[in-house]
C-alpha positions as CSV (number, residue, x, y, z in Angstrom):
1,M,10.0,-7.4,-11.1
2,F,7.8,-9.7,-9.0
3,N,4.8,-11.8,-9.9
4,R,1.8,-9.7,-10.3
5,E,-0.3,-11.8,-7.9
6,L,2.3,-11.3,-5.1
7,V,2.2,-7.5,-5.6
8,K,-1.6,-7.5,-5.8
9,G,-1.8,-9.4,-2.5
10,S,0.3,-6.8,-0.7
11,T,-1.1,-3.6,-2.2
12,S,-3.3,-2.6,0.8
13,I,-0.6,-3.0,3.4
14,L,1.8,-1.0,1.3
15,V,-0.7,1.8,0.7
16,L,-1.8,1.9,4.4
17,Q,1.9,2.0,5.5
18,L,2.7,4.9,3.3
19,L,-0.4,6.8,4.2
20,N,0.4,6.2,7.9
21,E,3.6,8.2,7.3
22,R,1.9,11.1,5.4
23,D,-1.0,12.0,3.2
24,M,-0.4,11.4,-0.5
25,Y,-2.1,11.6,-3.8
26,G,-2.3,8.6,-6.1
27,Y,0.6,9.2,-8.5
28,E,2.7,10.1,-5.5
29,L,1.9,6.7,-3.9
30,V,2.9,4.9,-7.2
31,K,6.2,6.7,-7.3
32,E,7.0,6.2,-3.7
33,I,6.4,2.4,-3.9
34,E,8.6,2.3,-6.9
35,R,11.3,4.4,-5.3
36,R,11.4,2.5,-2.0
37,S,11.4,-0.9,-3.7
38,D,14.4,0.2,-5.8
39,H,12.1,-0.2,-8.8
40,H,11.3,-3.9,-8.1
41,L,7.6,-3.0,-7.5
42,Q,6.1,-1.0,-10.3
43,M,2.4,-0.6,-9.5
44,K,0.2,0.6,-12.3
45,E,-2.4,3.3,-11.5
46,G,-5.0,0.7,-12.7
47,T,-4.0,-1.4,-9.8
48,L,-3.7,1.3,-7.2
49,Y,-7.0,3.2,-7.7
50,P,-9.2,0.2,-7.3
51,A,-7.3,-0.7,-4.1
52,L,-7.7,2.9,-2.8
53,H,-11.4,2.7,-3.5
54,K,-11.7,-0.6,-1.7
55,L,-9.8,0.8,1.3
56,E,-12.0,3.9,1.2
57,K,-15.2,1.7,1.2
58,Q,-13.8,-0.2,4.2
59,E,-13.2,3.2,5.9
60,Y,-9.5,2.5,6.2
61,V,-8.7,5.6,4.2
62,E,-10.4,8.9,3.3
63,Y,-9.7,11.6,0.8
64,Y,-9.7,15.4,0.6
65,W,-9.1,17.8,-2.2
66,E,-6.2,20.3,-2.1
67,D,-5.8,23.2,-4.5
68,Q,-2.5,23.5,-6.4
69,E,-0.7,26.6,-7.4
70,K,-0.6,25.3,-11.0
71,G,-3.1,22.9,-12.4
72,P,-6.3,21.4,-10.9
73,A,-6.8,20.4,-7.3
74,R,-5.3,17.1,-6.2
75,K,-7.1,14.3,-4.4
76,Y,-5.1,13.4,-1.3
77,Y,-5.6,10.2,0.7
78,R,-5.1,9.8,4.4
79,I,-5.4,6.8,6.7
80,T,-8.2,6.8,9.3
81,A,-8.0,5.6,12.9
82,H,-9.6,2.4,11.8
83,G,-7.0,2.1,9.1
84,I,-4.2,2.5,11.6
85,D,-5.7,-0.4,13.6
86,I,-6.0,-2.6,10.5
87,L,-2.4,-1.7,9.5
88,A,-1.1,-2.9,12.9
89,E,-3.1,-6.2,12.5
90,R,-2.0,-6.8,8.9
91,T,1.7,-5.9,9.7
92,S,1.7,-8.5,12.5
93,E,0.1,-11.0,10.2
94,W,2.6,-10.3,7.5
95,H,5.5,-10.9,9.8
96,R,4.1,-14.2,10.9
97,Y,3.4,-15.2,7.3
98,V,7.0,-14.3,6.2
99,Q,8.4,-16.3,9.1
100,V,6.3,-19.4,8.3
101,M,7.2,-19.1,4.6
102,N,10.9,-18.8,5.4
103,N,10.7,-21.8,7.7
104,L,9.0,-23.9,5.0
105,I,11.3,-22.8,2.2
106,E,14.5,-23.2,4.3
107,G,13.3,-26.5,5.7
108,S,13.0,-27.9,2.2
109,N,16.7,-27.2,1.5
110,S,17.9,-29.5,4.4
């Protein structure tokens, strides 16, 4: 498990990346993050839904309802064109940040 603050700071880029691949509903996002991180990132729905609402307010994602064969309709989220642009910016920024952090950390071991 990782520090909660590290996870919180990367929630939006993770959600945008997954939604860039396909539309998903909330619980599906939680499970996909957990699966892809080999269970190192376990995001609570209480963290995910506020993040989704914020992304929605910023117009990076939108939602639609889809009827299910069994049970109630599900709320699916999809990335918007603006969200795709922001994802590209944040991904580039993330790579630069990781590079700087690696340089700083590795430099301290010399």
